[in-house]
C-alpha positions as CSV (number, residue, x, y, z in Angstrom):
1,M,5.8,111.8,42.7
2,D,9.0,109.8,42.8
3,K,10.1,107.9,39.7
4,F,9.3,104.2,39.7
5,K,12.0,101.7,39.2
6,H,9.8,98.9,37.9
7,F,6.5,98.8,36.0
8,V,4.3,95.7,36.4
9,G,1.6,95.2,33.7
10,I,-1.2,92.8,34.6
11,D,-3.7,91.5,32.1
12,I,-6.6,89.9,34.0
13,S,-9.1,87.3,32.9
14,K,-11.7,85.3,34.9
15,S,-9.4,82.3,35.7
16,S,-5.9,83.8,35.5
17,F,-3.8,86.9,35.1
18,D,-0.6,87.5,33.1
19,V,2.1,89.6,34.6
20,A,4.9,91.5,32.7
21,V,7.7,93.4,34.4
22,L,9.3,96.3,32.7
23,T,12.5,98.0,34.0
24,P,13.4,101.4,32.5
25,S,17.1,100.7,33.0
26,N,16.7,97.6,30.8
27,L,13.8,97.8,28.5
28,E,14.9,94.7,26.6
29,A,14.4,92.4,29.6
30,K,11.3,90.4,29.2
31,I,10.0,89.0,32.5
32,H,6.6,87.3,32.3
33,Q,4.6,84.9,34.4
34,V,1.0,83.6,34.7
35,F,-0.9,83.1,38.0
36,P,-4.4,81.8,38.9
37,N,-6.9,84.6,39.6
38,S,-7.6,83.4,43.2
39,V,-6.4,84.2,46.7
40,K,-3.8,81.4,46.5
41,G,-2.6,82.5,43.1
42,I,-2.3,86.2,44.2
43,K,-0.3,85.2,47.3
44,K,2.0,83.2,45.0
45,F,2.3,86.3,42.7
46,I,3.3,88.6,45.6
47,K,5.9,86.0,46.7
48,W,7.2,85.9,43.1
49,I,7.4,89.7,43.0
50,N,9.6,89.7,46.2
51,N,11.8,87.0,44.8
52,E,12.3,89.0,41.6
53,G,13.7,91.8,43.8
54,L,10.9,94.3,43.1
55,A,10.3,96.6,46.1
56,I,6.7,97.4,46.7
57,D,7.3,101.1,47.5
58,N,9.0,101.9,44.1
59,T,7.0,99.6,41.8
60,L,3.9,100.6,39.9
61,F,1.3,98.0,39.4
62,C,-0.8,98.7,36.3
63,L,-4.2,96.9,35.8
64,E,-6.9,97.3,33.2
65,Q,-10.4,98.0,34.5
66,T,-12.1,94.6,34.2
67,G,-14.8,95.0,36.8
68,I,-15.2,92.2,39.3
69,Y,-12.3,90.1,37.8
70,S,-9.8,92.7,39.0
71,E,-11.2,93.5,42.4
72,L,-9.7,90.6,44.3
73,L,-6.2,91.4,43.0
74,S,-6.4,95.2,43.5
75,S,-7.8,94.6,47.1
76,L,-4.9,92.3,48.1
77,L,-2.4,94.6,46.5
78,E,-3.9,97.5,48.6
79,D,-3.3,95.3,51.7
80,Q,0.4,95.2,50.7
81,K,0.5,99.0,50.4
82,A,1.3,98.6,46.7
83,K,1.0,101.5,44.3
84,V,-1.8,100.5,42.0
85,W,-3.0,102.3,38.8
86,I,-6.3,101.0,37.3
87,I,-6.3,102.0,33.6
88,M,-9.3,102.4,31.4
89,P,-9.0,100.0,28.4
90,Y,-10.4,102.7,26.1
91,A,-7.8,105.2,27.1
92,M,-4.9,102.7,26.6
93,K,-6.2,101.4,23.3
94,H,-6.4,104.9,21.8
95,S,-3.0,106.0,23.1
96,M,-0.7,103.2,21.7
97,G,-1.1,103.7,18.0
98,L,-1.5,100.9,15.5
99,Q,-1.1,97.5,17.2
100,R,-0.8,94.1,15.5
101,G,-1.6,90.8,17.2
102,K,-3.2,90.2,20.6
103,T,-2.4,87.7,23.3
104,D,-2.7,87.9,27.1
105,K,1.1,87.9,27.4
106,L,1.4,90.7,24.8
107,D,-1.3,92.7,26.5
108,S,0.4,92.5,29.8
109,F,3.6,94.0,28.3
110,R,1.5,96.7,26.6
111,I,-0.1,97.6,29.9
112,A,3.4,97.8,31.6
113,E,4.6,100.0,28.7
114,Y,1.6,102.3,29.0
115,G,2.4,102.8,32.7
116,F,6.0,103.6,31.8
117,R,5.2,106.0,29.0
118,H,2.5,107.8,31.0
119,E,4.1,107.9,34.4
120,D,3.4,111.6,34.7
121,K,-0.3,110.9,34.5
122,V,-0.5,108.2,37.2
123,V,-3.6,108.3,39.4
124,L,-3.0,105.9,42.3
125,E,-5.9,103.9,43.8
126,K,-6.8,104.9,47.3
127,P,-7.9,102.3,49.9
128,S,-11.7,101.9,49.8
129,N,-14.1,102.0,52.7
130,Q,-15.2,98.4,53.2
131,G,-18.8,99.5,53.4
132,I,-18.5,101.2,50.0
133,K,-17.1,97.9,48.5
134,T,-20.2,96.1,49.9
135,L,-22.6,98.8,48.7
136,K,-21.2,98.6,45.2
137,K,-22.1,94.9,44.9
138,M,-25.5,95.5,46.6
139,L,-26.4,98.4,44.2
140,T,-25.5,96.3,41.2
141,A,-27.7,93.5,42.6
142,R,-30.5,96.0,43.1
143,E,-30.3,97.2,39.5
144,Q,-30.4,93.6,38.2
145,L,-33.5,92.8,40.3
146,L,-35.3,95.9,39.1
147,D,-34.4,95.1,35.5
148,S,-35.7,91.5,35.9
149,I,-39.0,92.7,37.5
150,S,-39.5,95.3,34.7
151,R,-38.9,92.8,31.9
152,L,-41.3,90.3,33.3
153,E,-44.0,93.0,33.9
154,V,-43.7,94.5,30.5
155,Y,-43.9,91.1,28.8
156,L,-46.9,90.1,30.8
157,A,-48.7,93.4,30.0
158,E,-48.0,92.9,26.2
159,L,-49.3,89.4,26.4
160,K,-52.5,90.6,28.0
161,Q,-53.0,93.1,25.2
162,F,-52.1,91.0,22.2
163,D,-52.6,87.3,23.2
164,L,-55.1,86.9,26.0
165,D,-55.2,83.1,25.8
166,S,-51.4,82.8,26.4
167,Y,-51.6,85.5,29.1
168,K,-54.1,83.4,31.1
169,I,-51.8,80.4,31.0
170,I,-48.5,82.3,31.7
171,K,-49.8,84.8,34.3
172,P,-49.7,82.6,37.4
173,S,-46.0,81.6,37.0
174,Y,-45.0,85.1,36.0
175,T,-46.9,86.7,38.9
176,S,-45.3,84.3,41.3
177,S,-41.8,85.2,40.0
178,I,-42.5,88.9,40.1
179,N,-43.7,88.7,43.7
180,S,-40.7,86.7,44.7
181,L,-38.3,89.2,43.1
182,K,-40.1,92.1,44.7
183,K,-39.8,90.4,48.1
184,N,-36.0,89.8,47.5
185,L,-35.7,93.4,46.4
186,K,-37.2,94.7,49.6
187,K,-34.9,92.5,51.7
188,L,-31.9,93.8,49.7
189,E,-32.9,97.4,50.3
190,E,-33.2,96.7,54.0
191,E,-29.6,95.3,54.0
192,I,-28.5,98.4,52.1
193,D,-30.0,100.6,54.8
194,K,-28.3,98.4,57.5
195,V,-24.9,98.9,55.9
196,C,-25.4,102.6,55.7
197,L,-26.5,102.8,59.4
198,E,-23.6,100.7,60.7
199,N,-20.9,102.7,58.9
200,E,-20.5,106.2,60.4
201,E,-18.7,107.8,57.5
202,I,-21.3,106.5,55.0
203,R,-24.2,107.5,57.2
204,K,-22.9,111.0,57.6
205,T,-22.0,111.5,54.0
206,L,-25.4,110.2,52.9
207,S,-27.2,112.5,55.3
208,L,-25.3,115.5,54.0
209,G,-26.0,114.7,50.4
210,C,-29.7,114.0,51.0
211,S,-30.1,117.4,52.7
212,I,-30.1,118.9,49.2
213,V,-33.6,119.3,47.8
214,G,-34.1,116.8,45.0
215,V,-31.2,114.5,45.8
216,G,-32.4,111.1,47.0
217,K,-30.7,108.2,48.8
218,I,-30.1,105.9,45.8
219,T,-28.6,108.8,43.7
220,M,-26.3,109.7,46.6
221,L,-25.2,106.1,47.1
222,H,-24.3,105.7,43.5
223,I,-22.3,108.9,43.5
224,M,-20.5,107.8,46.7
225,V,-19.6,104.4,45.2
226,A,-18.5,105.9,41.9
227,T,-16.2,108.4,43.6
228,K,-15.0,106.1,46.4
229,M,-16.4,108.6,49.0
230,F,-15.3,111.6,46.9
231,T,-11.7,110.6,46.7
232,K,-11.6,109.9,42.9
233,C,-13.2,113.2,41.9
234,V,-11.8,116.2,43.6
235,N,-14.4,118.7,42.4
236,A,-17.9,119.0,40.9
237,K,-16.4,119.6,37.4
238,Q,-14.7,116.2,37.3
239,L,-17.8,114.4,38.5
240,A,-20.0,116.4,36.0
241,C,-17.7,115.2,33.2
242,Y,-17.9,111.6,34.5
243,C,-21.7,111.8,34.6
244,G,-22.0,113.2,31.1
245,V,-23.3,116.6,32.4
246,A,-20.4,118.9,31.4
247,P,-20.6,120.1,27.7
248,F,-17.5,120.3,25.5
249,A,-16.8,122.6,22.6
250,F,-16.9,121.0,19.1
251,S,-15.4,123.2,16.5
252,S,-12.4,123.2,14.1
253,G,-11.5,125.6,11.4
254,K,-14.4,127.1,9.4
255,S,-16.3,124.0,8.5
256,I,-16.9,122.5,11.9
257,N,-18.7,124.7,14.3
258,K,-21.3,122.8,16.4
259,K,-22.8,123.7,19.7
260,P,-21.1,122.5,22.8
261,R,-22.4,119.0,23.8
262,V,-21.8,116.4,26.4
263,H,-19.6,113.4,25.6
264,F,-21.2,110.0,24.9
265,M,-18.8,108.3,27.4
266,A,-20.5,108.8,30.8
267,N,-22.0,106.9,33.8
268,K,-25.4,106.5,32.3
269,K,-27.0,105.3,35.5
270,I,-25.9,108.3,37.5
271,K,-26.9,110.6,34.6
272,S,-30.4,109.2,34.5
273,L,-30.7,109.5,38.3
274,L,-29.6,113.1,38.2
275,H,-32.2,113.8,35.6
276,M,-34.9,112.8,38.0
277,C,-33.3,114.7,40.8
278,A,-33.2,117.8,38.6
279,I,-37.0,117.5,37.8
280,S,-37.7,117.1,41.6
281,S,-35.6,120.1,42.6
282,I,-37.2,122.3,39.9
283,R,-40.6,121.4,41.4
284,H,-39.7,121.8,45.1
285,D,-36.8,124.2,45.4
286,Q,-37.7,127.8,44.8
287,E,-34.1,128.9,44.0
288,I,-33.7,126.1,41.4
289,N,-37.1,126.8,40.0
290,A,-36.3,130.5,39.6
291,Y,-33.0,129.6,37.9
292,Y,-34.6,127.2,35.5
293,T,-37.4,129.7,34.7
294,R,-34.8,132.4,34.0
295,K,-32.9,130.1,31.6
296,I,-36.0,129.1,29.8
297,E,-37.0,132.8,29.3
298,E,-33.5,133.4,27.9
299,G,-34.5,131.1,25.1
300,K,-32.5,128.0,26.1
301,H,-33.8,124.5,25.3
302,A,-35.5,122.8,28.2
303,L,-33.0,119.9,28.2
304,V,-30.1,122.3,28.3
305,C,-31.6,124.0,31.3
306,I,-32.2,120.6,33.1
307,N,-28.6,119.8,32.4
308,N,-27.6,123.1,34.0
309,V,-29.7,122.1,37.0
310,K,-27.9,118.7,37.2
311,R,-24.6,120.6,37.3
312,K,-25.8,122.9,40.1
313,L,-26.9,119.8,42.2
314,L,-23.4,118.3,41.8
315,E,-21.9,121.6,42.9
316,R,-24.1,121.6,46.0
317,I,-23.2,118.1,46.8
318,F,-19.5,118.9,46.8
319,V,-20.0,122.0,48.9
320,V,-21.8,120.2,51.7
321,I,-19.3,117.3,51.6
322,K,-16.4,119.8,51.8
323,R,-17.9,121.9,54.6
324,Q,-19.4,118.9,56.4
325,T,-22.6,120.8,57.0
326,P,-26.1,120.1,55.7
327,Y,-27.5,122.2,52.9
328,M,-29.5,125.2,54.0
329,K,-32.5,126.0,51.8
330,V,-32.9,129.6,50.9
331,A,-35.8,131.5,49.3
332,A,-35.6,132.6,45.7
C-alpha cells in the first residue's frame, strides 16, 4: 500500500463531527474544523477538504465505529472513492497508553494520530452492497421487535402466576400490543424476504449458505451483514474469532496455565445463532453427528464439542461461498 500524505481523524457524535488533519511532513500543524452530521454538513466537509489541498487518493480518513452515527459520513465518503478506515474504539483506547483529558477536538487528533502510527495495519472499507445496508437495519429492527414481544409476554406470564387480579386488568392492553407487534414482525420478515429475492447476489449467497444442514436463513443473513458479503473476513478462522468460536491459549510462565478458551469480545448474536445451528446439525447431519459423538467419546466436554461443530459449520459456509456451489451432504 502506498504511503498516505495526510491523515484525517474524525470524531463523530449525533449532531456533529470534529475533523483533525495530520500531515507527517509537519506534525506540529494543527488543522481542525467542526461540521454538522448531516448531508449538507458532509458536503461542506468534502468541499473544505478540497480547499485544504488534500487529495482524496492519498488521504486516509480514520473514523471510530459509532454505529448509525457514522454510516452517513462513511457512505458519502465511499461515493467520493475516499480511503476510509473504521477503527474499533476499544483497539484505539488500549494502544495509545495513558491519556489525560477528553474533548471532541482532542479525540479527533488522537484518531488521526492512531491512523498515522498504525498505517501498516490499515484495513480499508470496501463499498457495501446496497441490499446489505438495508438488511442490516431490517435485522436490527427485527431483533428489537422480538425483544419487545418477549418482554411483554414474560411480564404477562409472571403477573398471571403471582398477581391474578392485576393480570386480569392488564391482559387486554398487553395482548393487543403483543398481537400488533407480531403483525408488524410478520410484515418486516416479508420485506426482508423481498429484499433477498430482488438482489441476485444476496439471493445466491443466501441459497449457498442455507444448503448446509443446520444453517438457517436468519443466521446466514446475520453473517452476510457482519462480513459485508464475506469481504471483511477472508477465511473461516477470522469469522470464528469474530463470533467467539475460536479458542485462544492462556498461559504464562509456570503459574498461569489455563485451558484454551474463547475471548469475551465477540458478536454475541451470531454466536447464539450458531449454537442453535450446531444443535440442529448434530441431530440431522450424519457426518456432524458422528464427529460430535467421536469427540464426546474422547472425553471432551459437550460444550467444547458443540463449539467445534460451530467452527465446522463456518468452514463449510466459506467453502460453498468460495466454490459458488451448494453443499453436498455425504453419509458418515
